[in-house]
Structures are given as C-alpha cells and as structure tokens.
C-alpha positions in Angstrom: -10.8 0.0 -8.0 -11.6 0.5 -11.7 -13.2 -2.3 -13.8 -10.0 -2.8 -15.9 -7.8 -3.1 -12.8 -10.3 -5.5 -11.3 -10.2 -7.7 -14.5 -6.4 -7.7 -14.2 -6.5 -8.8 -10.5 -9.0 -11.5 -11.2 -6.8 -12.9 -14.0 -3.7 -12.7 -11.7 -5.5 -14.6 -8.9 -6.8 -17.3 -11.3 -3.3 -17.7 -12.9 -1.7 -18.4 -9.6 -4.4 -20.7 -8.2 -3.9 -24.4 -8.0 -7.5 -25.2 -7.3 -10.8 -23.5 -8.4 -11.4 -20.1 -6.8 -15.0 -19.3 -5.7 -16.7 -16.1 -6.6 -17.0 -15.3 -2.9 -13.2 -15.6 -2.4 -12.7 -13.3 -5.3 -15.2 -10.9 -3.9 -13.6 -10.9 -0.5 -10.2 -10.4 -1.9 -11.1 -7.5 -4.2 -13.6 -6.1 -1.7 -16.6 -6.0 -4.0 -20.1 -7.5 -4.2 -20.2 -11.1 -5.4 -22.6 -10.1 -8.2 -19.9 -7.8 -9.5 -17.6 -10.9 -9.7 -20.2 -12.8 -11.6 -20.5 -10.0 -14.1 -16.7 -9.6 -14.4 -16.2 -13.3 -15.0 -19.0 -13.3 -17.7 -17.3 -10.4 -19.4 -13.9 -12.1 -19.3 -15.3 -15.3 -20.7 -17.1 -13.4 -23.4 -13.7 -11.9 -24.4 -12.6 -15.5 -25.1 -10.3 -15.7 -22.0 -9.9 -19.4 -21.0 -11.7 -19.2 -17.6 -13.6 -22.4 -16.7 -16.1 -23.0 -14.0 -19.4 -21.7 -12.8 -21.2 -20.0 -9.9 -21.3 -22.1 -6.7 -18.3 -24.3 -7.8 -15.5 -22.0 -8.5 -13.3 -20.8 -11.4 -10.0 -21.8 -12.8 -7.9 -20.7 -15.8 -6.7 -23.2 -18.3 -3.0 -23.7 -18.5 -1.1 -21.9 -21.2 -2.6 -18.5 -20.8 -0.3 -15.7 -19.7 -0.5 -12.0 -19.3 1.5 -9.6 -21.4 5.1 -9.3 -20.0 6.0 -6.1 -18.1 8.0 -3.7 -20.1 11.0 -3.5 -17.8 14.7 -4.1 -18.3 16.5 -6.6 -16.1 18.1 -3.7 -14.1 14.7 -2.1 -13.7 13.2 -5.4 -12.4 16.0 -5.8 -9.9 15.5 -2.3 -8.7 11.8 -3.0 -8.1 12.7 -6.2 -6.2 15.1 -4.4 -3.9 12.8 -1.5 -3.4 9.8 -3.7 -2.5 12.0 -5.7 -0.1 13.1 -2.5 1.7 9.4 -1.8 2.5 9.6 -4.7 4.9 11.7 -2.6 7.2 9.1 0.2 7.6 6.5 -1.9 9.4 3.9 -0.2 7.2 1.4 -3.1 6.8 -0.5 -1.4 4.0 2.5 -0.8 1.8 3.9 -4.3 2.7 0.6 -5.9 1.5 0.7 -3.9 -1.7 4.4 -4.9 -2.1 3.5 -8.5 -1.9 0.9 -8.1 -4.7 3.4 -6.3 -6.9 6.1 -8.9 -6.2 3.8 -11.7 -7.3 3.3 -9.9 -10.6 6.9 -9.1 -11.1 7.9 -12.7 -10.4 6.2 -13.8 -13.5 8.8 -12.0 -15.6 11.8 -12.5 -13.5 14.1 -15.5 -14.0 13.2 -18.3 -11.6 15.2 -18.0 -8.3 15.6 -20.7 -5.7 14.2 -19.7 -2.3 17.6 -20.7 -0.9 19.7 -18.8 -3.4 18.6 -15.2 -4.1 21.2 -12.9 -5.6 19.5 -9.8 -4.3 18.7 -9.7 -0.6 17.7 -6.9 1.8 18.7 -7.0 5.5 16.0 -6.3 8.1 18.6 -5.1 10.6 17.9 -1.8 12.3 14.2 -2.1 11.4 12.0 1.0 12.0 10.4 0.8 15.5 6.7 -0.1 15.6 4.2 2.5 16.7 0.7 2.6 18.2 -0.5 4.3 15.0 -0.3 2.4 11.8 1.3 4.3 8.8 -1.6 3.3 6.5 -4.0 5.1 8.9 -1.9 8.2 8.7 -1.6 7.9 4.9 -5.4 7.8 4.7 -5.6 11.0 6.8 -3.2 12.6 4.4 -5.1 11.4 1.3 -8.4 12.6 2.6 -7.0 15.9 4.1 -8.4 15.0 7.5 -7.5 17.1 10.5 -6.6 15.0 13.6 -5.9 15.3 17.3 -2.9 13.4 18.5 -1.3 12.6 21.9 2.4 13.0 21.4 5.4 12.2 23.7 7.7 15.3 23.7 11.4 15.3 24.4 10.7 14.8 28.1 8.5 11.8 27.3 5.5 13.8 28.5 2.2 13.4 26.6 1.1 16.6 24.8 -2.1 17.1 22.8 -1.8 18.6 19.4 -4.4 19.3 16.6 -2.6 18.9 13.3 -3.2 18.8 9.6 -1.1 15.9 8.2 0.5 16.5 4.8 3.3 14.0 4.3 5.2 11.0 5.7 9.0 10.8 5.5 10.6 7.4 5.6 14.1 7.6 7.1 16.4 4.7 7.6 15.5 4.2 11.3 12.2 6.2 11.8 9.0 7.4 10.1 8.2 11.1 10.5 4.9 12.7 10.0 5.0 16.3 8.6 2.0 18.4 9.6 0.8 21.9 10.2 0.4 22.3 14.0 -2.4 24.5 15.1 -0.9 24.9 18.6 2.4 26.3 17.2 0.9 27.8 14.1 3.8 26.3 12.1 5.0 23.1 10.5 6.1 20.4 12.9 7.7 16.9 12.5 6.3 14.1 14.6 7.9 10.7 15.0 5.3 8.0 14.4 6.6 5.8 17.2 6.0 8.7 19.7 2.3 9.2 18.7 0.3 7.5 21.4 -3.1 7.9 19.8 -5.0 9.8 17.2 -8.6 10.7 16.4 -10.4 12.8 13.7 -11.6 16.2 14.8 -14.3 16.2 12.2 -12.6 19.0 10.2 -11.3 18.7 6.6 -8.7 21.0 5.2 -9.8 20.2 1.6 -7.7 21.7 -1.2 -5.1 23.0 1.2 -2.7 20.1 1.5 -0.9 20.7 -1.8 -0.2 24.3 -1.0 1.0 23.3 2.5 3.3 20.7 1.1 4.8 23.2 -1.4 5.4 25.7 1.5 7.0 23.0 3.6 9.2 21.8 0.8 10.3 25.4 0.1 11.3 25.7 3.8 13.4 22.5 3.6 15.6 24.1 0.9 16.7 27.0 3.1 
C-alpha cells in the first residue's frame, strides 16, 4: 500500500469513527507497523488536517472536514452500488471485503437511503456454491504466477491430480471457473472452483508467461 493510499485510508477511518481510534487499531487495519502510523498521523497533522489526539490515547477528526467528492454521475454511482452488491453472490471473501470498503467511500456521496427503503437491490438467489478453495487464494496464485497442484473431481466425481499454471478466474452466474494451463493434458483446461478439493504450491513460478498464456487462451475463445 502506497503512502498516499494509506493517508486516504486513515482519513476515511477517522471520518467514520464515533470514538477515538488508537494507533494500534489503525496499524492492524492497514497491516503496517505502529511506528508507520505515528509518522503518518504526524504528516497529516503537519498538513493542517484537523486530527486531534495523541499516542496512547487515540485519534479523532474534528467535525466539518470532508474528503473531495468522487467525480461520478448519479448513473455511474448506481452502477457501482449494484456491481458491488453482486459480488456478494460470488462467495469471494477477498472481493467482498474490498467491496465493503468501496461502498463506505461511495456512500459519502450518495443521497442518504433508509436501510428499509433502498431503490437498488440485488437478489442473493442462486448464489455461487462455496468451495474448499477460496477465490482470493487462487487470485493470489494468478497474480504471483505460481504453479500449483490440485486435487480435482472429474465428471465421475473421482479425484484426479493435476499440476496447473492458473491464469484467470471467470465469474459466471452460478459458478466460478479457473482457467489454467494443464501440464497433464498439455493444453488449456477449465476447472470449477467448487470441484477443487485442495491445492498446494509446487515451488515453481511461471514468471512472465501468464500474459502470453492469457492472450493465447482468449484467442482460442474467439474461434
């Protein structure tokens, strides 16, 4: 997390807090060292931002301060609200946590809505089935270009062992599919996340290959 992003997150937390927030709470939330928080608070205070408090007691922001409004039209904001709500159907805890953070920021520029009367609502019916492997774990493998070994239930519900190079996740209405290069088949294969029983790293990285693999897979989808 960059320093500027951390500053924004600190301001966002303090704006929403009803009581003083300790440096330790901020450090835990942002996953940084407490000394980093002390330095950040000092920098923000030096920039004349109305943050009151001190180490060991906690910090609070004086009322009246607000962040710059997001530059979105009403239609764009409504699209964001619906899109974030749809993430709840995926069961992807990492994306859902991020969505909650985004929602709290968007809510500061949306017209106030009663919790009992929301004009835009998203049904959770037909939710994507849960799996043993969390999507955020798979997304991390994709980001870090990490080869993994999986135990996968085939069409006959028999476990098979595959060594794969994961390159993409496809979120369908009723299932999440992992796209990967399968070393056993020497070809691209699609694996339903809810049928992956377990996964583990092989210790191999396919660095600088994922982008080319994705392009090749996308080309195949067009034919």
